[in-house]
C-alpha positions as CSV (number, residue, x, y, z in Angstrom):
1,X,-8.3,-5.9,16.0
2,X,-5.3,-3.5,16.3
3,X,-1.7,-4.5,16.5
4,X,-0.3,-2.1,19.1
5,X,0.4,-1.9,22.8
6,X,2.5,1.3,22.9
7,X,1.3,4.1,25.2
8,X,-1.1,6.6,23.7
9,X,-1.4,10.4,24.0
10,X,-4.5,12.6,24.5
11,X,-7.0,9.9,23.9
12,X,-10.5,9.9,25.5
13,X,-13.0,7.1,25.6
14,X,-16.7,7.5,25.7
15,X,-20.0,5.7,25.0
16,X,-21.0,5.2,21.4
17,X,-23.9,7.4,20.2
18,X,-25.9,7.2,16.9
19,X,-23.9,10.0,15.4
20,X,-20.7,7.9,15.7
21,X,-21.9,5.1,13.5
22,X,-20.7,6.6,10.2
23,X,-17.2,7.1,11.6
24,X,-17.1,3.6,13.0
25,X,-18.2,2.2,9.6
26,X,-15.5,4.2,7.8
27,X,-12.8,2.7,10.1
28,X,-14.0,-0.8,9.4
29,X,-14.1,-0.2,5.6
30,X,-10.6,1.1,5.6
31,X,-9.4,-1.8,7.8
32,X,-10.9,-4.6,5.7
33,X,-10.8,-3.6,2.0
34,X,-11.6,-7.1,0.9
35,X,-15.0,-6.9,2.7
36,X,-18.1,-5.1,1.4
37,X,-18.3,-1.4,2.4
38,X,-19.7,-1.0,5.9
39,X,-22.5,1.5,6.5
40,X,-23.7,3.5,9.5
41,X,-27.0,1.6,9.3
42,X,-25.1,-1.7,9.7
43,X,-23.2,-0.5,12.8
44,X,-26.4,0.6,14.4
45,X,-27.9,-2.8,13.7
46,X,-24.9,-4.7,15.0
47,X,-24.6,-2.7,18.3
48,X,-28.4,-3.0,18.8
49,X,-28.4,-6.7,18.2
50,X,-27.3,-7.7,21.6
51,X,-28.8,-10.2,24.0
52,X,-30.4,-8.1,26.8
53,X,-29.5,-10.9,29.3
54,X,-25.8,-10.4,28.7
55,X,-23.6,-7.3,29.1
56,X,-23.2,-4.9,26.2
57,X,-20.5,-2.2,26.1
58,X,-19.8,0.0,23.1
59,X,-17.1,2.7,23.3
60,X,-15.3,5.0,20.9
61,X,-11.8,6.5,21.3
62,X,-11.4,10.2,20.3
63,X,-8.3,12.2,19.5
64,X,-8.6,16.0,18.9
65,X,-12.3,15.6,18.3
66,X,-12.1,12.8,15.8
67,X,-13.0,9.1,16.3
68,X,-9.9,7.0,15.9
69,X,-11.1,3.7,17.2
70,X,-13.9,1.8,18.8
71,X,-14.6,-1.3,20.9
72,X,-17.7,-3.2,21.6
73,X,-18.6,-6.4,23.5
74,X,-22.0,-8.1,23.3
75,X,-23.8,-11.4,23.5
76,X,-25.4,-12.7,20.3
77,X,-27.4,-16.0,20.6
78,X,-26.9,-18.8,19.7
79,X,-23.2,-18.1,20.1
80,X,-21.9,-18.8,23.6
81,X,-20.1,-16.1,25.6
82,X,-19.5,-12.6,24.3
83,X,-18.3,-11.2,21.0
84,X,-15.6,-8.6,21.1
85,X,-14.5,-6.2,18.4
86,X,-11.7,-3.7,18.9
87,X,-10.6,-1.6,15.9
88,X,-8.2,1.3,15.5
89,X,-8.0,3.5,12.4
90,X,-5.0,2.6,10.3
91,X,-3.4,6.0,10.7
92,X,-3.6,5.9,14.6
93,X,-2.3,2.5,15.4
94,X,0.7,1.6,17.5
95,X,-0.3,4.3,20.1
96,X,-1.9,2.0,22.7
97,X,-5.4,2.9,21.7
98,X,-6.4,-0.7,21.1
99,X,-5.1,-1.7,24.5
100,X,-7.1,1.0,26.3
101,X,-10.3,0.1,24.4
102,X,-9.8,-3.6,25.1
103,X,-9.3,-3.1,28.8
104,X,-12.2,-0.7,29.1
105,X,-14.8,-2.9,27.4
106,X,-13.8,-6.2,29.0
107,X,-13.4,-4.7,32.5
108,X,-17.1,-3.7,32.4
109,X,-18.1,-7.3,31.7
110,X,-15.6,-9.0,34.0
111,X,-18.1,-9.9,36.7
112,X,-20.2,-12.0,34.4
113,X,-17.8,-14.9,34.1
114,X,-18.4,-15.4,30.4
115,X,-15.8,-16.2,27.8
116,X,-14.9,-13.5,25.2
117,X,-14.4,-14.3,21.6
118,X,-12.6,-12.2,18.9
119,X,-12.0,-12.8,15.2
120,X,-8.8,-11.8,13.4
121,X,-7.8,-12.3,9.8
122,X,-5.2,-15.0,9.7
123,X,-2.7,-13.0,7.7
124,X,-2.8,-10.1,10.2
125,X,0.1,-11.3,12.3
126,X,0.2,-8.0,14.3
127,X,-3.4,-8.4,15.5
128,X,-2.8,-12.0,16.3
129,X,0.2,-11.1,18.4
130,X,-1.9,-8.3,20.1
131,X,-4.6,-10.8,21.0
132,X,-2.0,-13.3,22.3
133,X,-0.5,-10.7,24.6
134,X,-3.9,-10.1,26.1
135,X,-4.5,-13.7,26.9
136,X,-6.5,-14.9,23.8
137,X,-5.9,-18.3,22.4
138,X,-6.9,-19.8,19.1
139,X,-10.1,-22.0,19.2
140,X,-11.3,-22.1,15.7
141,X,-10.9,-21.0,12.1
142,X,-13.5,-20.0,9.5
143,X,-13.7,-18.5,6.1
144,X,-16.1,-16.2,4.2
145,X,-16.7,-16.6,0.5
146,X,-18.9,-14.9,-2.0
147,X,-20.6,-15.7,-5.3
148,X,-21.4,-13.4,-8.2
149,X,-25.0,-14.2,-9.1
150,X,-24.7,-12.4,-12.5
151,X,-22.6,-15.4,-13.6
152,X,-24.3,-18.1,-11.6
153,X,-26.1,-20.5,-14.0
154,X,-29.0,-22.2,-12.3
155,X,-29.6,-24.4,-15.3
156,X,-26.2,-26.1,-14.6
157,X,-27.7,-27.6,-11.5
158,X,-31.0,-28.7,-12.9
159,X,-30.1,-32.3,-12.2
160,X,-29.5,-31.5,-8.6
161,X,-33.0,-30.1,-8.2
162,X,-34.5,-33.0,-10.2
163,X,-32.9,-35.6,-7.9
164,X,-34.5,-33.9,-4.9
165,X,-37.9,-33.9,-6.7
166,X,-37.4,-37.6,-7.5
167,X,-37.1,-38.1,-3.7
168,X,-40.4,-36.4,-3.2
169,X,-38.8,-33.2,-1.8
170,X,-40.4,-30.0,-2.9
171,X,-39.0,-26.5,-2.1
172,X,-41.0,-23.6,-0.9
173,X,-40.3,-20.3,0.7
174,X,-41.6,-19.4,4.1
175,X,-43.5,-16.4,2.7
176,X,-45.8,-18.8,0.9
177,X,-46.3,-21.4,3.7
178,X,-46.1,-19.2,6.9
179,X,-48.5,-20.6,9.5
180,X,-48.2,-20.9,13.3
181,X,-47.8,-24.7,12.8
182,X,-45.1,-24.3,10.2
183,X,-43.2,-21.8,12.4
184,X,-43.1,-24.4,15.1
185,X,-41.9,-27.1,12.8
186,X,-39.2,-24.8,11.3
187,X,-38.2,-23.9,14.8
188,X,-37.5,-27.5,15.5
189,X,-35.4,-27.8,12.3
190,X,-33.6,-24.6,13.1
191,X,-32.3,-25.8,16.4
192,X,-31.4,-29.2,15.0
193,X,-29.2,-27.9,12.2
194,X,-27.8,-25.1,14.3
195,X,-26.8,-27.5,17.1
196,X,-25.1,-29.8,14.5
197,X,-22.8,-27.0,13.2
198,X,-19.1,-27.9,13.6
199,X,-17.8,-25.6,16.3
200,X,-15.4,-25.9,19.2
201,X,-18.2,-24.6,21.5
202,X,-21.7,-26.0,21.0
203,X,-24.2,-23.5,19.8
204,X,-26.9,-22.6,22.4
205,X,-30.4,-23.7,21.5
206,X,-32.6,-20.8,20.3
207,X,-35.7,-19.9,22.2
208,X,-38.8,-19.6,20.1
209,X,-38.8,-15.9,20.4
210,X,-35.1,-15.7,19.4
211,X,-35.9,-17.9,16.4
212,X,-38.8,-15.7,15.3
213,X,-36.7,-12.5,15.7
214,X,-33.7,-13.9,13.8
215,X,-35.2,-16.0,11.1
216,X,-38.6,-14.5,10.4
217,X,-39.3,-11.0,11.6
218,X,-35.9,-9.3,12.3
219,X,-34.7,-6.4,10.1
220,X,-32.5,-8.7,8.0
221,X,-35.1,-11.5,7.7
222,X,-36.4,-12.2,4.2
223,X,-39.1,-14.8,4.3
224,X,-39.3,-14.8,0.5
225,X,-35.7,-16.0,0.5
226,X,-36.0,-18.5,3.3
227,X,-36.1,-21.8,1.3
228,X,-37.5,-24.9,3.0
229,X,-37.3,-28.4,1.6
230,X,-40.5,-30.3,2.4
231,X,-41.2,-34.0,2.5
232,X,-45.0,-34.0,2.4
233,X,-45.5,-31.1,4.9
234,X,-42.5,-31.8,7.1
235,X,-39.5,-29.4,6.8
236,X,-36.3,-31.5,6.3
237,X,-33.9,-29.0,4.7
238,X,-33.4,-25.3,4.9
239,X,-31.3,-22.6,3.2
240,X,-31.7,-19.0,4.3
241,X,-30.6,-15.9,2.5
242,X,-30.8,-12.7,4.6
243,X,-30.2,-9.1,3.6
244,X,-28.4,-7.0,6.2
245,X,-28.5,-3.2,6.4
246,X,-26.6,-1.7,3.6
247,X,-27.8,-4.4,1.2
248,X,-25.3,-7.2,1.9
249,X,-26.9,-10.6,1.2
250,X,-25.7,-13.6,3.2
251,X,-26.6,-17.3,2.8
252,X,-26.6,-17.4,6.6
253,X,-27.8,-20.9,7.2
254,X,-28.1,-24.2,5.3
255,X,-28.9,-27.4,7.0
256,X,-30.5,-30.8,6.6
257,X,-32.2,-33.0,9.2
258,X,-29.9,-35.9,10.1
259,X,-32.4,-38.5,8.8
260,X,-32.1,-37.0,5.3
261,X,-28.4,-36.3,5.0
262,X,-26.2,-37.8,2.3
263,X,-28.9,-37.4,-0.4
264,X,-27.7,-34.1,-1.9
265,X,-30.4,-32.0,-0.2
266,X,-28.0,-29.4,1.2
267,X,-26.7,-28.7,-2.3
268,X,-30.2,-28.6,-3.7
269,X,-31.4,-26.2,-1.0
270,X,-28.5,-23.9,-1.6
271,X,-29.2,-23.9,-5.4
272,X,-32.8,-23.0,-4.8
273,X,-31.9,-20.3,-2.4
274,X,-29.4,-18.7,-4.9
275,X,-32.0,-19.1,-7.7
276,X,-34.5,-17.1,-5.6
277,X,-31.9,-14.5,-4.6
278,X,-31.0,-14.0,-8.3
279,X,-34.6,-13.7,-9.3
280,X,-35.1,-11.1,-6.5
281,X,-32.4,-8.9,-8.1
282,X,-29.5,-9.7,-5.7
283,X,-26.2,-9.4,-7.4
284,X,-23.9,-11.0,-4.8
285,X,-24.3,-13.4,-1.9
286,X,-21.7,-14.0,0.9
287,X,-21.5,-17.0,3.2
288,X,-19.4,-18.1,6.1
289,X,-18.2,-21.6,7.2
290,X,-16.1,-23.2,9.8
291,X,-13.0,-24.7,8.2
292,X,-13.8,-28.1,9.6
293,X,-17.1,-28.2,7.7
294,X,-15.7,-30.0,4.7
295,X,-19.0,-31.1,3.2
296,X,-20.3,-27.5,3.1
297,X,-17.0,-26.1,1.8
298,X,-17.2,-28.7,-1.0
299,X,-20.7,-27.6,-1.9
300,X,-19.7,-23.9,-2.0
301,X,-16.7,-24.7,-4.2
302,X,-19.0,-26.6,-6.6
303,X,-21.4,-23.7,-6.7
304,X,-18.6,-21.3,-7.6
305,X,-18.1,-19.3,-4.3
306,X,-14.9,-17.3,-4.2
307,X,-13.0,-17.8,-0.9
308,X,-12.0,-14.8,1.1
309,X,-9.1,-14.6,3.6
310,X,-9.2,-17.1,6.5
311,X,-10.3,-15.8,9.9
312,X,-9.0,-17.1,13.3
313,X,-11.4,-17.1,16.2
314,X,-9.7,-16.6,19.6
315,X,-11.1,-17.0,23.0
316,X,-10.3,-15.7,26.5
317,X,-11.8,-16.9,29.7
């Protein structure tokens, strides 16, 4: 998010088109050098991944024929409300471009009565002040982290996997056990662990079609990296590695059924997921956690994840 509210000059706003995706990706890459390089393919995927039942607005700001900023607003189940992103290229800030983009995208969704969420790096005091001036208040904090699989030693966690096996838990990947019945069982587990995630606003339950699209058949879904912990044939733990456009791998979801928590299954599932990802030739895996999720943060630290800058989630409405 930009850090300016000063009036701009000859700036025009228009709808985003496919030919704009590379320019938007370049702006994000320059703005967040600690993050992986953003690609045009990723931008197309993000903008297209909107809930059709909620408003979606995607605009770019142009100056002298060049794209200098963008803003988009979209729904993304199971998150409540709308997700907002406003970014201005580093060389064009403090001209009021961010303000114009923010007002333009949010005005178009004002009639829907939904809250709007935006994320800002905690160290970016200018963007936090910009958000505060426009009525956003802090609701949550989270952190990304990453692990280098070239140095990840699976054998160091052999005892973790053995303890799971001693408890009659076997790990499989969805690609090997995918049946209509297993999809329904995994759907139940998915909503259970998603609903238990520590968040200020409760996560909305997925519909079955949303679950299939996000977990099994979407462009980032990798059923061969969707690890399921099974007690007999019942899924009781899950750890999912997805690969987004541009090749960025995320350990996007790890969870254990409430009846099986406190037994080390979350750690075991993550170890197995990282083992599978490493065997598949993936060099680096990212993850994201709410800062109140102390058990998962402890697991990540034990595995060797390197923490990235803290992010503040702010909400308006």
